[in-house]
C-alpha positions as CSV (number, residue, x, y, z in Angstrom):
1,M,-0.1,-0.2,-0.1
2,Y,1.3,3.2,-1.2
3,L,0.1,5.7,1.5
4,T,0.1,4.4,5.1
5,K,-1.4,6.1,8.2
6,E,2.1,7.1,8.8
7,K,2.9,8.9,5.3
8,K,-0.6,10.7,5.8
9,A,0.3,11.8,9.2
10,E,3.6,12.9,8.0
11,I,1.9,15.1,5.0
12,F,-0.7,16.9,7.3
13,A,2.1,17.5,10.0
14,K,4.2,19.3,7.2
15,H,1.6,21.1,5.4
16,G,-1.3,21.4,7.6
17,G,0.2,22.2,10.6
18,K,-0.4,19.5,12.9
19,A,-1.2,15.8,12.1
20,V,-4.4,15.7,13.2
21,N,-5.5,18.7,11.0
22,T,-7.0,17.1,8.2
23,G,-9.4,19.5,7.1
24,S,-6.5,22.3,6.4
25,A,-6.9,23.3,2.6
26,E,-2.7,23.0,2.4
27,G,-2.9,19.7,3.8
28,Q,-5.4,18.6,1.5
29,I,-3.7,19.6,-1.1
30,A,-0.7,18.1,-0.4
31,L,-2.0,15.1,-0.3
32,F,-3.9,15.5,-3.2
33,T,-0.5,15.9,-5.1
34,Y,1.2,12.8,-3.4
35,R,-1.6,10.9,-5.0
36,I,-1.4,12.2,-8.1
37,S,2.0,11.5,-8.4
38,H,1.3,8.2,-7.6
39,L,-1.3,7.7,-10.0
40,T,0.8,9.1,-13.0
41,E,3.7,7.0,-12.3
42,H,1.1,4.2,-12.3
43,L,-0.4,5.0,-15.7
44,K,3.2,5.8,-17.5
45,R,3.2,1.8,-16.7
46,N,-0.4,0.7,-17.4
47,R,-1.6,3.1,-20.6
48,K,-4.8,1.4,-20.7
49,D,-6.2,1.5,-17.3
50,Y,-9.1,4.1,-17.9
51,N,-10.6,3.8,-14.5
52,T,-7.4,5.0,-12.8
53,E,-7.0,7.6,-15.7
54,R,-10.5,9.2,-14.6
55,S,-9.7,8.9,-11.1
56,L,-6.8,11.0,-11.5
57,V,-8.9,13.7,-13.8
58,L,-11.3,13.7,-10.9
59,L,-8.3,14.1,-8.1
60,V,-6.6,17.2,-10.1
61,G,-10.2,18.7,-10.3
62,K,-10.5,18.5,-6.6
63,R,-7.0,20.0,-6.2
64,R,-7.6,22.6,-8.5
65,R,-10.8,23.7,-6.8
66,L,-9.2,23.7,-3.4
67,L,-6.5,25.8,-4.9
68,D,-8.8,28.3,-6.3
69,Y,-10.6,28.6,-2.9
70,L,-7.3,29.4,-1.2
71,K,-6.3,31.8,-4.1
72,N,-9.7,33.5,-3.7
73,T,-9.5,33.7,0.4
74,E,-5.8,33.9,1.0
75,I,-3.3,34.8,-1.9
76,N,0.0,34.4,0.5
77,R,-1.0,30.7,1.6
78,Y,-1.7,30.0,-1.9
79,R,1.3,31.2,-3.3
80,E,3.5,29.4,-0.5
81,I,1.6,25.9,-1.2
82,I,2.7,26.4,-5.1
83,K,5.9,27.0,-4.3
84,E,6.3,24.1,-1.9
85,L,4.8,21.6,-3.8
86,N,6.1,22.9,-7.4
87,I,2.4,22.8,-8.9
88,R,2.1,24.6,-12.3
89,K,-0.6,27.0,-12.9
């Protein structure tokens, strides 16, 4: 399993402030980014896995909506998370 409880807690601790702060926009964006990178690697090996491709598109959309929310509410937090995770805009 690629995403263990410990890895999730580490992601939320690094980007969300605390490991238990799973609702923060930064923590969720970081988690989505980690999952997107994993699914992208999977699709490089399995080109015809259309279910995973659909899941990847939905996940990118979720991350985009969270980034848009962060951009509209607090632009400084948005800029920090973009720079920290190397997300293209």
